[in-house]
matplotlib code that plots the C-alpha trace (Angstrom):
import matplotlib.pyplot as plt

x = [86.1, 87.3, 88.1, 86.2, 82.8, 81.4, 78.4, 76.4, 76.9, 73.6, 75.0, 74.7, 70.8, 71.4, 69.3, 72.2, 74.0, 74.7, 75.5, 77.8, 79.1, 82.0, 83.0, 86.0, 85.9, 83.9, 81.1, 80.8, 77.2, 76.3, 78.1, 76.1, 72.9, 73.3, 73.5, 74.3, 73.0, 69.6, 69.7, 73.2, 74.3, 76.5, 79.9, 82.3, 85.9, 86.7, 83.5, 83.5, 86.7, 89.3, 89.6, 90.8, 94.6, 95.5, 98.8, 99.7, 102.9, 101.9, 99.4, 99.1, 96.8, 94.0, 94.4, 92.0, 89.0, 88.8, 87.9, 84.8, 83.6, 84.0, 82.1, 79.1, 79.1, 78.7, 75.9, 74.1, 74.8, 73.2, 76.4, 76.4, 78.9, 76.6, 76.4, 77.8, 78.8, 79.6, 81.6, 82.2, 83.2, 83.7, 87.2, 88.0, 88.1, 90.9, 89.9, 87.3, 86.2, 89.1, 89.8, 86.7, 87.2, 90.6, 89.0, 86.4, 89.0, 91.3, 88.9, 88.2, 84.9, 86.0, 82.6, 83.2, 84.0, 84.7, 82.6, 85.1, 85.2, 83.1, 80.4, 81.5, 80.9, 77.3, 76.8, 78.6, 76.3, 73.1, 72.3, 69.6, 70.7, 69.0, 69.0, 67.3, 69.2, 69.2, 68.6, 69.6, 68.2, 70.7, 71.8, 73.7, 77.7, 79.7, 81.4, 85.2, 87.5, 90.8, 92.4, 92.9, 95.2, 98.1, 99.1, 102.8, 104.0, 106.9, 109.6, 108.8, 108.1, 111.5, 113.5, 111.5, 112.6, 116.5, 115.8, 116.6, 114.2, 111.5, 109.7, 107.9, 106.0, 104.9, 101.9, 101.8, 102.2, 106.2, 106.7, 105.9, 107.7, 110.7, 110.4, 109.7, 106.2, 104.3, 100.9, 99.7, 102.4, 105.2, 108.3, 108.7, 110.4, 110.0, 111.1, 114.6, 114.7, 110.8, 109.9, 107.4, 104.5, 101.6, 98.3, 97.0, 99.0, 96.3, 93.8, 93.1, 91.8, 88.0, 89.0, 88.5, 91.4, 93.6, 93.1, 94.4, 97.1, 98.4, 98.8, 100.4, 103.3, 103.5, 103.9, 106.2, 108.7, 108.5, 108.0, 110.6, 111.3, 110.2, 107.5, 103.9, 103.5, 107.3, 105.4, 104.6, 102.5, 101.9, 100.9, 100.3, 98.0, 96.9, 94.0, 95.1, 97.5, 94.5, 93.7, 97.0, 96.4, 93.1, 95.0, 97.7, 95.0, 92.8, 96.2, 96.5, 98.9, 97.7, 99.5, 100.6, 100.6, 99.5, 101.5, 98.6, 100.6, 102.3, 104.3, 101.9, 103.4, 107.2, 107.7, 106.7, 109.2, 112.3, 113.4, 115.6, 114.0, 115.0, 115.0, 115.9, 116.6, 114.8]
y = [115.3, 116.6, 114.1, 115.9, 117.5, 120.4, 120.1, 122.8, 121.2, 120.2, 117.1, 115.5, 115.1, 113.9, 110.9, 108.7, 109.8, 107.1, 108.3, 106.2, 106.9, 105.0, 104.8, 102.8, 101.3, 98.7, 101.5, 102.4, 101.4, 103.2, 106.2, 105.9, 105.6, 108.7, 110.9, 110.7, 112.5, 111.3, 108.3, 107.4, 103.9, 102.5, 101.1, 99.6, 99.6, 96.1, 94.6, 96.0, 97.7, 95.2, 91.4, 89.8, 89.0, 85.4, 86.9, 90.9, 90.1, 89.2, 91.7, 93.9, 94.8, 95.8, 94.0, 94.4, 92.2, 89.9, 91.9, 89.7, 90.2, 93.6, 93.4, 91.8, 94.7, 97.2, 95.7, 95.3, 99.2, 99.7, 100.9, 100.6, 101.9, 104.8, 105.8, 108.9, 107.6, 110.4, 109.0, 110.3, 109.7, 111.3, 111.6, 114.2, 111.4, 109.9, 106.3, 105.1, 107.5, 108.2, 104.3, 103.6, 106.2, 104.9, 101.3, 102.6, 104.3, 101.3, 99.1, 101.8, 104.0, 107.5, 109.0, 109.0, 111.7, 112.3, 115.2, 117.7, 117.9, 115.1, 114.6, 117.9, 119.7, 118.5, 119.9, 123.1, 123.6, 123.2, 120.0, 117.8, 114.3, 111.0, 108.9, 105.9, 103.0, 103.5, 100.1, 100.3, 98.7, 95.8, 95.6, 92.9, 92.5, 95.6, 94.4, 94.5, 93.7, 93.8, 93.7, 96.7, 98.8, 100.8, 99.0, 97.7, 94.9, 95.1, 94.3, 97.1, 99.4, 99.0, 99.0, 102.4, 104.2, 103.7, 104.7, 108.5, 108.4, 107.2, 108.2, 106.5, 108.6, 107.6, 109.6, 108.5, 110.9, 111.9, 110.5, 107.1, 107.8, 108.7, 105.6, 107.4, 105.5, 102.8, 102.5, 99.7, 97.6, 95.8, 97.9, 101.6, 103.1, 103.6, 102.1, 103.1, 106.1, 106.8, 110.6, 111.6, 113.8, 113.2, 113.0, 115.4, 118.1, 117.8, 119.4, 122.8, 123.7, 123.0, 119.6, 120.2, 119.8, 122.9, 124.5, 122.3, 124.9, 124.8, 121.1, 121.0, 123.3, 120.8, 117.6, 119.2, 120.3, 116.4, 114.8, 117.2, 116.1, 112.4, 111.0, 111.2, 107.5, 106.6, 108.0, 105.5, 106.1, 104.1, 104.6, 102.0, 99.8, 101.1, 103.2, 106.7, 106.5, 107.1, 110.2, 111.6, 109.5, 111.6, 114.7, 114.1, 113.6, 117.0, 118.8, 117.5, 114.6, 111.6, 107.9, 107.7, 104.0, 102.4, 99.9, 98.3, 96.5, 99.5, 99.5, 97.1, 94.4, 95.9, 95.8, 92.1, 90.7, 91.1, 93.8, 96.9, 99.9, 103.5, 105.7, 109.2, 111.9, 115.1]
z = [82.3, 85.8, 88.5, 90.8, 91.2, 93.1, 95.7, 93.5, 90.0, 88.8, 87.2, 90.7, 90.3, 86.6, 85.3, 84.7, 88.1, 90.3, 93.9, 96.3, 99.7, 100.4, 103.6, 105.9, 109.4, 111.5, 111.7, 108.3, 107.8, 111.1, 109.9, 106.7, 108.3, 110.5, 107.5, 104.0, 100.0, 99.4, 96.9, 97.8, 97.5, 100.6, 99.8, 102.3, 101.8, 103.1, 101.6, 98.3, 97.5, 98.4, 99.2, 102.5, 102.0, 102.7, 103.7, 103.6, 102.6, 99.3, 98.2, 101.1, 103.6, 100.7, 97.9, 94.9, 94.5, 91.8, 88.7, 88.0, 91.3, 91.1, 87.8, 89.5, 92.1, 89.9, 88.3, 92.1, 92.2, 89.1, 87.1, 83.4, 80.8, 80.4, 84.4, 85.3, 89.2, 91.7, 94.9, 97.9, 101.8, 104.8, 105.2, 102.3, 100.0, 101.2, 102.7, 100.1, 97.8, 95.7, 95.7, 93.9, 91.8, 90.8, 90.5, 88.0, 86.0, 86.1, 84.5, 81.8, 83.2, 82.8, 83.6, 87.2, 89.7, 93.4, 95.3, 96.2, 100.2, 100.4, 103.2, 105.1, 101.7, 102.0, 105.2, 104.9, 102.1, 104.0, 102.0, 103.6, 104.6, 104.5, 107.3, 105.1, 103.3, 99.5, 97.6, 94.0, 91.3, 89.9, 86.4, 84.4, 85.8, 84.1, 81.2, 82.0, 79.2, 81.1, 84.3, 86.5, 84.5, 85.8, 88.6, 89.3, 91.6, 94.4, 92.3, 89.7, 92.6, 94.2, 91.2, 89.9, 93.3, 92.5, 89.0, 88.4, 85.4, 87.4, 90.6, 93.4, 95.9, 99.1, 100.5, 104.2, 107.0, 107.3, 110.8, 109.4, 106.3, 108.4, 110.5, 113.5, 114.2, 112.5, 113.8, 111.2, 109.6, 111.5, 110.5, 110.2, 107.6, 103.8, 100.4, 99.7, 97.0, 97.6, 98.1, 100.5, 99.6, 102.2, 100.8, 103.2, 101.4, 98.5, 100.9, 102.2, 105.6, 104.4, 103.3, 99.9, 97.1, 96.7, 93.2, 89.9, 89.5, 92.9, 93.4, 89.9, 91.2, 94.3, 91.9, 89.6, 92.0, 93.2, 89.9, 87.8, 84.3, 85.0, 82.2, 84.0, 83.0, 85.0, 88.3, 90.9, 94.1, 97.3, 100.7, 103.7, 101.6, 98.3, 99.6, 100.7, 97.5, 95.3, 96.7, 95.2, 92.0, 91.8, 92.7, 89.6, 87.5, 88.7, 88.0, 84.5, 85.2, 83.5, 83.8, 87.1, 88.2, 92.0, 93.9, 95.6, 97.8, 99.1, 102.5, 104.1, 101.7, 101.2, 105.1, 105.2, 102.8, 104.5, 101.9, 102.6, 104.6, 104.3, 107.5, 107.6, 110.5, 109.6]

ax = plt.figure().add_subplot(projection="3d")
ax.plot(x, y, z, "-o")
ax.set_aspect("equal")
plt.show()
């Protein structure tokens, strides 16, 4: 199954399809009420897709929620192992939709897709939006059997960035990577040895992912001969990294891992900081 689904796909209206509108920001629910796909469940990044960190130096600003709590939340949304989950956001998938996609894949739920182009694609297609909150029918907690798969911790990320047989990709905007600016964390710069491949390079001017073959060329140029399961992706706090993990999967590159703590953790641990001039 492709990691992306188009707005004209009839599967969006399938009887086993669960639509989830995932948003981020303090006004996320107000934006959801202002217009969403009919029947879409509201999900909030901070409330449902992360947990509040005791100290961002250990886990970053957006650590993953407890696996059992996530299982309960999925049950509250009516998600079962048989569900076809389609998730979208209002940021071309970058701030919440791809994070939920990755979380579901990480617990073994393969039948999940992100709406290519997100909310803007629905508007461009002339789809009528709803302003009424949708309440799903809860079911039992999702039967998780393991912790989130394909994650790495801070020590492994640092070692991998120095290892020529591995690749660490930093998907933040280039000025943040170069250490020229840092709007969210305490120190500007990057993990020494990490490559910069900004997540917004995944998108065309219309906010949709570039064609799979075009993405594949860009990723192959960055990854080279490194085995796909030796690729680690990070961002500021483990959210927009999932946008590139989805893009990699869409382009046929499977097995890449997420460094959840990302720069928000690394930059708080008195570790080496890379800065470059361009």
